N, C-alpha and C positions, 0 to 999 in steps of 0.2 A: 420319630413320632412327634407330631405337633398337636398341642391342645388348641382347638379352634374355637371353643366356646365353653361357657360355664353357666349353670343355672341352679337355683336353689329351690325352685318350686315347679310343679307341673306346668303352670301357666307360663313361667319364664322359658322352660324347656321347649314348649310347643312353639315359641317364637324363635328361640335360638337355633334349634335343630334345622329347620328349613333354610334359615339365613346362612348358617355355617356349613351345611351339607357335610357332616362328618361321615367317615367310613364306619366308625363304631361309636356308640353312645354308652357310657358307663352310668348305670342308673342305680340309685339307692332304692331299696325296697320300700322304705318309708320316707315320705316327703310331707312337709307341713300342710299341704293342701290335698293330699290323697296318696294313692298307692303307686309305687313304681311299676307294679304289674299293669295297672291301667295305663300309665304313661308308655310303657313298652308297646302295648297293643295300639295305642294312638300313633306313636312314632312309626311303627311298622306299617300301619294302614296308610298313613299319609306319605311315607318315604320308604317303600319296600326294600330299597338297596341299603338302608342303614341297619347294621347289625347291632343288637342291644345285648349288653351284658349286665346281669343283675348283681349288685353288691349288697350282701346282707349278713346278718349274724345268725340266721336260721340255717341249720345244717341237716334238716331231716328231709326225707324223700317227698313229703307232701309239699314242702316249700319249693323244691326243685320241680315237682309236678306242676305246680301253679305257674312257675316261670316258663316251662315248656308250653303250657297252654296259652300263655300270654305271647309266645313267639320269640322268647329270648334265645340267643345263640350261645349264651354262656351264663354260668352261675358261679360266683366267687364269694368266699367268706371274707369278712372284713379283716380277719387276722392275716391275710395274705401279705407277704413282704413286697416292698416296692419293686424289686427286680422281677419277682414272679408275676406281679401285676402287669408290669410293662410287657413282659414276654407273652402273657396270656392275651393281652389286648392286640399285640402284633399277630398272634395266631388267629384270633377271630377276624381281624382285618384281612388276613390271607385266606379266609374261607374255612378255617378249621373250627369245628364246634368245640366248645369247652364242656360239653356234656357227653358222657359216655354213650356211644351209639346204642348200646344194649339197653340202657335206661330209657333213652328216647323211644326205642321200639316198644318197650313195655308200656310206657305212657300212651303211645299211639294205639296200642292194642287195647288198653283199658278204655281209652276214649271211644274207640269203635265198638267195643263190647258193651259199654255203659255199665252202670252199677248192677251188681248181682241181684238176684231175686230177693235174697234176704237182706240186702243192704239197707241201712237206715235212710239212705238218700231217697229211696222211693223210685218209682219209675219215671223215666224221662218222657216228656211229651214228644210227639212227632217232630215238632219244630226244633226242640232242644237236640234231639238226635241228629237232625239235619245240620244244625250248627256245629255240633261236635265233629261230625264227619268232615265238614269243610275246614274247621280249625285243624283237625288231624292231618288233612291233606296240605296244610301250609298256607291256606288262603288268608289274606288280611281282612280286616273288617270291611274295607272298601270293596274288595273283590267279592266278599260274601254278599254284601248289599246288592251289588250288580247282578250276581247270580240268582238271588232269591227275590229281588224286587222290593226288599225292605229298605228302610232308611239306615244309614250308618249308625245313627243313634239307637235304633231298635236292635241292630246286630250287637252293638256294644253292650246293651242291657242284657241280651241273651248270654253273651260270653261272660260277662261279670257274674250272672246268675249261675252259670255252669261252674265257674271257678269256685264259687262259694259252696256249691253242692259237692264238689269233689275234694275239697280241702277242709280239714277240721277247724272248729271254732278257735282253737288255740292260735291259729295263724291269722285271725281276723284283722290284725293291724296291717297285714300285707294286702288284704283284699280290697278291690275297688268298692267304693260306696257311693 
């Protein structure tokens, strides 16, 4: 394993990733200039071959849900040991997801079903439902923009809005703003 680049902010990462072309990007969920979830979506949209792994201290299902929605291939807690971290990154580089496939299927089912009738999230608009379906099918922001005729910036706004609708306010530090 070779570390090919390092960044401490979203802005730095958006320059480093294309220049270094890593197989895997290990992303902190919280960065000084924004959310690691937002960064994950941006990296995957610009560089679909880069697999992103979220590193965080949040261990609840909503945080994992947000990571899946952002396109992460893995989700690790910061308490992970060095040897386990290295092996986990090797696994992701080899194409193995670090997310339980059953959990991913539940997330995708939830995305496709949308919030329940009694859900406090309220009904999704037609466009939001369309975005959810495309995200659930694994499309990047760029691919969604091409399919829908929207700008990448508009797609990003929709996806950020969806993440905030599906995740509780207690995780707001992880959400794109």
